[in-house]
C-alpha positions as CSV (number, residue, x, y, z in Angstrom):
1,M,-6.2,66.1,55.7
2,G,-7.1,64.9,52.2
3,G,-4.1,66.6,50.7
4,L,-1.7,64.7,52.9
5,S,-3.4,61.4,52.3
6,A,-2.7,61.8,48.6
7,L,1.0,62.2,49.1
8,P,3.6,59.3,48.9
9,E,4.5,58.0,52.4
10,E,8.0,59.4,52.4
11,L,7.0,62.9,51.6
12,K,4.0,62.8,54.0
13,Y,6.3,61.6,56.8
14,E,8.7,64.5,56.3
15,I,5.8,67.1,56.3
16,V,4.2,65.7,59.4
17,R,7.5,65.7,61.2
18,W,8.2,69.3,60.2
19,V,4.9,70.7,61.6
20,A,4.1,68.3,64.4
21,H,5.8,70.4,67.0
22,R,3.5,73.3,66.3
23,S,-0.2,72.3,66.3
24,L,-2.8,70.2,64.6
25,P,-4.4,73.3,63.0
26,A,-1.0,74.1,61.5
27,L,-0.8,70.6,60.0
28,A,-4.3,71.0,58.6
29,S,-3.3,74.4,57.1
30,V,-0.3,72.8,55.4
31,S,-2.5,70.0,54.2
32,R,-4.9,72.5,52.5
33,Q,-2.1,74.4,50.9
34,L,-0.6,71.2,49.5
35,H,-3.9,70.0,48.1
36,R,-4.4,73.4,46.4
37,L,-0.9,74.3,45.2
38,V,1.7,71.5,45.5
39,I,0.0,68.3,44.5
40,P,-1.0,69.4,41.0
41,R,2.6,70.2,40.2
42,L,3.9,67.1,42.0
43,Y,1.8,64.8,39.8
44,H,2.2,66.8,36.6
45,C,4.7,64.3,35.2
46,V,4.7,60.6,36.1
47,S,7.0,57.8,35.1
48,Y,7.0,54.1,35.6
49,N,10.0,51.8,35.4
50,E,9.8,48.1,36.2
51,K,13.5,47.8,36.7
52,D,13.9,49.5,40.0
53,G,17.7,49.4,40.2
54,G,19.1,49.7,43.8
55,D,15.8,50.6,45.4
56,N,14.1,47.1,45.3
57,D,13.7,47.1,49.1
58,R,11.4,50.1,48.9
59,V,8.9,48.5,46.5
60,S,6.2,46.2,47.9
61,T,6.6,42.6,46.9
62,G,3.0,42.5,45.7
63,S,3.6,44.9,42.9
64,P,6.5,44.6,40.4
65,I,6.1,48.1,39.1
66,C,7.7,51.2,40.5
67,A,6.1,54.7,40.2
68,G,8.1,57.8,40.0
69,F,7.3,61.5,40.2
70,A,8.8,64.6,38.8
71,T,7.8,68.3,38.8
72,A,7.0,70.1,35.6
73,I,9.5,72.9,35.8
74,P,10.7,73.4,32.2
75,P,14.5,73.5,31.7
76,A,16.2,76.5,30.2
77,G,15.3,77.0,26.6
78,G,11.6,76.2,27.0
79,D,11.9,72.5,26.2
80,A,9.3,70.1,27.4
81,P,9.7,68.8,30.9
82,S,11.3,65.4,31.2
83,C,10.3,62.6,33.5
84,L,12.9,61.7,36.0
85,P,11.6,58.8,38.1
86,S,12.5,59.0,41.8
87,R,11.8,55.2,42.3
88,I,10.8,55.4,45.9
89,F,7.0,55.2,45.8
90,K,4.8,52.1,45.8
91,L,2.4,51.7,42.9
92,S,-0.5,50.5,44.9
93,S,-1.1,53.8,46.9
94,F,-0.2,55.9,43.9
95,L,-2.7,54.1,41.6
96,D,-5.4,54.3,44.3
97,T,-4.8,58.1,44.4
98,I,-5.0,58.4,40.6
99,V,-8.2,56.4,40.4
100,K,-10.0,58.3,43.2
101,C,-8.8,61.8,42.6
102,Q,-9.8,63.3,39.2
103,H,-8.4,66.6,40.4
104,I,-4.9,65.1,40.3
105,R,-5.5,63.1,37.1
106,S,-6.4,66.3,35.2
107,H,-3.0,67.8,35.9
108,I,-0.9,64.9,34.6
109,T,0.2,65.9,31.1
110,T,3.4,63.8,30.7
111,A,3.8,60.1,31.4
112,G,6.4,57.4,30.6
113,F,6.3,53.6,30.9
114,D,9.0,51.0,30.8
115,M,7.8,47.4,31.1
116,F,10.6,44.9,30.0
117,G,9.4,41.3,30.4
118,S,6.3,42.2,32.4
119,S,3.5,39.8,33.2
120,S,0.2,40.2,31.4
121,G,-1.4,41.4,34.7
122,A,1.2,44.2,35.0
123,V,0.7,45.2,31.4
124,D,-3.1,45.3,31.9
125,T,-2.5,47.5,35.0
126,V,-0.4,50.0,33.0
127,S,-3.0,50.0,30.2
128,N,-5.7,50.9,32.7
129,I,-3.5,53.7,34.0
130,I,-3.0,55.0,30.5
131,D,-6.8,54.9,30.0
132,L,-7.2,57.1,33.0
133,L,-4.5,59.6,32.0
134,L,-5.0,59.7,28.2
135,P,-7.6,62.5,28.2
136,S,-5.2,65.0,29.7
137,L,-1.8,63.6,28.4
138,H,0.2,65.7,26.0
139,T,3.4,63.6,26.0
140,L,3.6,59.8,26.3
141,D,6.7,57.6,26.2
142,I,5.9,53.9,25.8
143,S,8.7,51.3,25.9
144,H,7.8,47.7,25.4
145,V,4.1,48.3,26.2
146,F,1.6,47.6,23.5
147,Y,-1.3,50.0,24.1
148,D,-4.3,50.2,21.7
149,F,-5.2,53.9,21.5
150,G,-8.6,53.3,20.1
151,L,-8.2,56.1,17.6
152,G,-12.0,56.8,17.7
153,T,-11.6,58.3,21.2
154,D,-10.7,61.8,22.0
155,I,-6.8,62.0,22.1
156,A,-4.9,65.2,22.9
157,L,-1.4,63.8,22.5
158,K,1.2,66.1,21.0
159,S,4.3,63.9,21.5
160,L,4.5,60.1,21.3
161,K,7.4,57.7,21.6
162,V,6.9,54.0,20.7
163,T,9.2,51.0,20.3
164,H,8.6,49.1,17.0
165,S,10.3,45.8,18.1
166,L,7.3,45.1,20.4
167,L,4.8,45.7,17.6
168,S,6.4,43.6,14.9
169,H,4.7,40.3,15.9
170,R,1.4,42.0,16.7
171,D,1.3,44.2,13.7
172,P,3.1,42.4,10.8
173,E,1.8,44.9,8.2
174,N,2.5,47.9,10.3
175,T,-1.1,49.0,10.2
176,Y,-1.1,50.0,13.9
177,L,2.1,52.0,13.5
178,F,0.9,53.7,10.4
179,S,-2.3,54.6,12.1
180,L,-0.5,56.7,14.7
181,F,0.0,59.3,12.0
182,R,-3.7,59.8,12.0
183,I,-3.8,61.3,15.6
184,A,-4.9,64.8,14.7
185,T,-3.1,66.5,17.6
186,L,0.1,64.6,17.3
187,R,3.1,66.8,16.3
188,N,6.2,64.8,17.5
189,L,6.6,61.1,16.8
190,S,9.6,59.0,17.7
191,I,9.9,55.3,16.7
192,E,12.7,53.2,18.2
193,N,14.1,49.7,17.2
194,V,12.9,49.6,13.6
195,R,15.6,47.1,12.5
196,E,12.9,44.4,12.4
197,W,10.7,46.5,10.1
198,H,9.0,44.2,7.7
199,T,9.7,45.1,4.0
200,Y,7.3,43.7,1.5
201,P,7.5,43.6,-2.3
202,L,5.4,46.4,-3.8
203,S,2.8,43.9,-4.9
204,C,2.4,42.6,-1.3
205,R,3.1,45.7,0.8
206,P,0.1,47.4,2.2
207,Q,-0.7,50.6,0.4
208,H,-1.8,53.7,2.2
209,P,-2.7,56.3,-0.5
210,A,-5.0,58.2,1.9
211,R,-2.0,59.1,4.0
212,L,-0.4,61.2,1.4
213,R,0.2,64.7,2.8
214,T,-2.6,64.3,5.4
215,S,-0.7,63.9,8.7
216,N,-0.1,66.7,11.2
217,V,3.2,65.3,12.4
218,T,5.8,68.0,12.2
219,S,8.7,66.1,13.9
220,L,9.7,62.6,13.0
221,S,12.5,60.7,14.7
222,F,14.2,57.3,14.4
223,P,16.6,57.5,17.4
224,T,18.1,54.0,16.8
225,G,18.3,53.9,13.0
226,V,16.1,54.0,10.0
227,P,13.8,51.2,8.8
228,R,15.0,49.2,5.8
229,G,13.4,49.4,2.4
230,N,11.0,51.8,0.8
231,D,8.6,52.2,3.8
232,L,10.7,55.1,5.0
233,A,10.3,56.8,1.6
234,E,6.5,56.3,1.9
235,I,6.3,57.6,5.5
236,L,8.1,60.8,4.6
237,L,5.3,61.6,2.1
238,W,2.6,61.6,4.8
239,P,3.2,64.7,6.8
240,K,1.6,67.9,5.5
241,A,4.6,70.0,6.6
242,L,7.5,68.1,8.2
243,E,9.7,70.5,10.2
244,V,12.2,68.2,12.0
245,F,13.6,64.9,10.7
246,E,16.1,62.9,12.9
247,V,18.0,59.7,12.4
248,G,20.1,58.4,15.3
249,P,22.9,55.8,15.2
250,P,21.7,52.3,14.6
251,T,21.9,49.9,17.5
252,E,22.7,47.1,15.0
253,F,24.3,47.9,11.6
254,I,21.9,46.9,8.9
255,T,22.4,48.5,5.5
256,S,19.6,50.7,4.4
257,F,18.2,50.2,0.9
258,L,17.5,53.9,0.6
259,S,20.7,55.8,-0.5
260,P,21.4,59.3,1.0
261,R,20.8,60.8,-2.5
262,K,17.4,59.1,-2.7
263,L,16.6,60.2,0.9
264,A,17.3,63.8,-0.1
265,E,15.0,63.4,-3.1
266,V,12.2,62.0,-1.0
267,L,12.6,64.9,1.5
268,N,12.2,67.3,-1.4
269,C,8.4,67.1,-0.8
270,Q,9.1,68.8,2.5
271,Q,11.5,71.4,1.1
272,H,9.5,74.5,2.1
273,S,8.9,73.3,5.7
274,L,11.9,71.3,6.8
275,R,13.8,73.4,9.4
276,E,16.1,70.8,11.1
277,L,17.8,67.7,9.7
278,Y,19.8,65.4,11.9
279,I,21.5,62.3,10.5
280,V,23.9,60.4,12.7
281,K,25.5,57.3,11.2
282,Y,23.3,56.7,8.2
283,P,23.7,53.0,7.4
284,Y,24.3,52.9,3.7
285,K,27.0,51.0,1.8
286,G,26.6,51.3,-2.0
287,L,28.8,49.9,-4.8
288,R,31.7,52.0,-6.0
289,A,29.7,52.6,-9.2
290,E,27.0,54.2,-7.0
291,K,29.3,56.7,-5.2
292,D,27.2,59.6,-6.5
293,N,24.3,58.3,-4.4
294,A,26.4,58.2,-1.2
295,T,26.0,61.9,-0.5
296,L,22.9,64.1,0.0
297,G,23.9,66.3,-2.8
298,D,23.0,70.0,-3.2
299,L,20.7,71.2,-0.4
300,H,19.9,74.6,-1.8
301,I,16.3,73.5,-2.6
302,F,15.5,73.4,1.1
303,S,14.4,77.0,1.6
304,A,13.6,76.7,5.4
305,L,16.5,74.5,6.6
306,T,18.2,76.4,9.5
307,R,19.8,73.5,11.5
308,L,21.9,70.8,9.8
309,C,23.7,67.9,11.6
310,V,25.4,65.4,9.4
311,S,28.6,63.6,8.7
312,M,31.0,65.3,6.3
313,N,30.9,62.2,4.1
314,L,27.1,62.9,3.5
315,L,27.9,66.4,2.2
316,S,30.9,65.6,0.1
317,D,33.0,62.6,-0.9
318,G,36.1,64.8,-1.1
319,Y,37.8,63.1,1.9
320,E,37.7,59.7,0.3
321,K,39.2,61.2,-2.9
322,L,41.8,62.9,-0.7
323,Y,42.9,59.7,1.0
324,F,42.6,57.1,-1.7
325,N,42.9,59.0,-5.0
326,Q,45.7,61.4,-3.9
327,S,43.5,64.4,-4.8
328,Q,44.9,67.7,-3.5
329,T,41.4,69.3,-3.6
330,P,39.7,69.5,-0.2
331,P,36.0,68.7,-0.1
332,Q,33.9,71.8,-1.0
333,I,31.1,71.4,1.5
334,W,30.2,75.1,1.4
335,Q,28.8,74.6,-2.1
336,N,26.1,72.2,-0.9
337,L,24.9,74.1,2.1
338,P,21.4,75.7,2.0
339,P,21.2,79.5,2.0
340,T,19.1,79.6,5.2
341,I,21.5,77.6,7.4
342,E,22.1,79.1,10.9
343,E,23.6,76.2,12.8
344,L,25.9,73.6,11.2
345,R,27.2,70.5,13.0
346,L,29.7,68.3,11.2
347,E,30.9,64.9,12.2
348,T,34.5,64.0,11.2
349,E,34.9,60.4,10.5
350,Q,37.9,58.3,11.4
351,V,39.2,56.5,8.3
352,V,41.1,53.2,8.6
353,Q,43.7,52.0,6.2
354,W,45.4,48.6,6.0
355,P,49.0,48.9,4.7
356,G,49.9,45.2,4.4
357,R,48.7,43.5,7.6
358,N,48.9,46.5,9.9
359,M,45.7,48.4,10.6
360,L,46.3,52.1,11.2
361,P,43.6,54.5,12.2
362,M,43.8,57.7,10.3
363,S,41.7,60.6,11.4
364,D,40.9,63.6,9.3
365,P,44.0,65.7,8.8
366,A,43.7,68.8,11.0
367,N,45.2,71.1,8.3
368,E,42.7,69.9,5.7
369,L,39.8,70.3,8.1
370,A,41.0,73.9,8.8
371,I,40.9,74.6,5.1
372,L,37.4,73.2,4.8
373,L,36.1,75.2,7.8
374,S,37.8,78.3,6.5
375,E,36.1,78.0,3.2
376,I,32.7,77.6,5.0
377,A,33.3,80.8,6.9
378,R,34.7,82.7,4.0
379,H,31.6,82.2,1.9
380,K,29.1,83.2,4.5
381,G,28.4,86.6,3.0
382,S,27.6,85.4,-0.5
383,R,26.1,82.0,0.3
384,Y,24.4,81.8,3.7
385,P,24.4,85.1,5.5
386,N,22.6,83.8,8.6
387,L,25.2,81.2,9.6
388,Q,26.0,81.8,13.3
389,E,27.5,78.6,14.6
390,V,29.6,75.6,13.5
391,V,30.2,72.6,15.7
392,V,32.7,69.9,14.7
393,W,32.0,66.7,16.6
394,Q,34.2,63.5,16.9
395,P,32.4,60.8,18.9
396,R,35.3,58.3,19.0
397,R,38.2,60.5,19.6
398,T,40.0,60.2,23.0
399,K,40.5,63.3,25.2
400,F,44.2,63.2,24.4
401,G,43.5,62.9,20.6
402,Q,41.0,65.7,20.9
403,A,43.5,68.0,22.7
404,L,46.0,67.4,19.9
405,Y,43.4,68.1,17.2
406,L,42.3,71.2,19.0
407,E,45.9,72.5,19.2
408,H,46.3,72.0,15.4
409,L,43.2,74.0,14.7
410,R,44.2,76.8,17.0
411,R,47.5,77.1,15.1
412,S,45.6,77.9,11.9
413,P,45.5,81.7,11.7
414,D,43.4,81.8,8.6
415,L,40.8,79.6,10.2
416,L,40.4,81.8,13.3
417,R,40.5,85.0,11.3
418,N,37.8,83.9,8.9
419,F,35.5,82.9,11.7
420,E,36.1,86.1,13.7
421,E,35.6,88.4,10.7
422,N,32.4,86.7,9.7
423,E,31.1,86.5,13.3
424,I,30.7,82.7,13.4
425,R,31.3,80.7,16.5
426,L,33.3,77.5,16.2
427,F,33.1,74.6,18.7
428,L,34.7,71.2,19.1
429,S,32.6,68.4,20.7
430,Q,32.2,64.7,21.2
431,D,28.4,64.8,21.1
432,P,26.3,66.4,18.3
433,K,23.7,67.6,20.8
434,A,26.0,68.7,23.5
435,S,25.2,71.9,25.3
436,A,27.4,74.9,25.2
437,L,28.9,74.0,28.6
438,D,30.1,70.6,27.2
439,R,31.7,72.0,24.1
440,I,35.2,73.5,23.5
441,E,35.0,77.0,22.0
442,L,37.7,77.9,19.4
443,V,36.2,81.2,18.2
């Protein structure tokens, strides 16, 4: 019956009720099968969330933490399994099972922790759990939990997600954060809430010359915006071969000191390895005299870049010229695309003008966008023969506005013909990472 005793109460009750009408041997048989087959998969991925939402009545009053479970069935595409907390199990019995059953512990490879405003006792409890799980963990998501990895120990982590805002007062010189790049097995590193990133003058900022091209990290992500200052430029020099770099929209707009052109120059050290570049809402506002620095410039130097997701304004300033300088030349984005590009995702910005005191939103003209896209498709054969897909995404456009925009594009025969002849799929979306089911297909 050991297999049943290791199960959460709700699941154990359902199993007992299902076989009780048969016989005790049948129950024992089910228990043995669960212990051998089911439990390792049930505990393969665990997640904790202190905010229990609508299930507070199911959590014991003695423990403020809620444990959740998820199976490790990978989604389509081979992506890593995600933790989806069920929020119906008490931590006390779960923790007891983890401590006593090394067989179950060894199967847990993914864990996530969310500890907003927890007491020191709860944080210590979670730290102890991480201590137990760490030898077998491959993926760890920590939100507002400061955990000292003790980098001298054996760590097998491949993916790690941390929140910088919690570390800022504990780690004023970012030594702890920088040391994460030293985890030999780590490949994917995601750092959230870096708006409080401390920027020091070069004379005072801690130097890390030993980090240059020594890290095994291949995917670096800032989901909530990039850090200010030159620390970002230094960090991008550490990986031996960075393959994926992602910048998400900032939660709070703070202008970055690193211009898009400078960012592209820093990324040049990864020109032979960088495969995917995602930049959503890069927070940079330069002076009008620095307009040349407001775009990424020519990306031909990136010989491995196959996926690119950026705003049109980062590839060309042609739209601003079109609106404010009455230029009749549409932006030539196709000239800056790398020759290895396979998937291109472009954000169209809404431009706002103020005629007198009236503020009028002015979105990208559909006819100009059609010309731009047609040029991209028309130059496939001579510039980037592997291009297969273009996604135009508009995050702030209403469904009605998107429908009108879509209708304008569908009335452009040259646009549709160029994409069909060059065998390129064209989509419209409101999310740069939307799946094929959530996108509108034009071609």
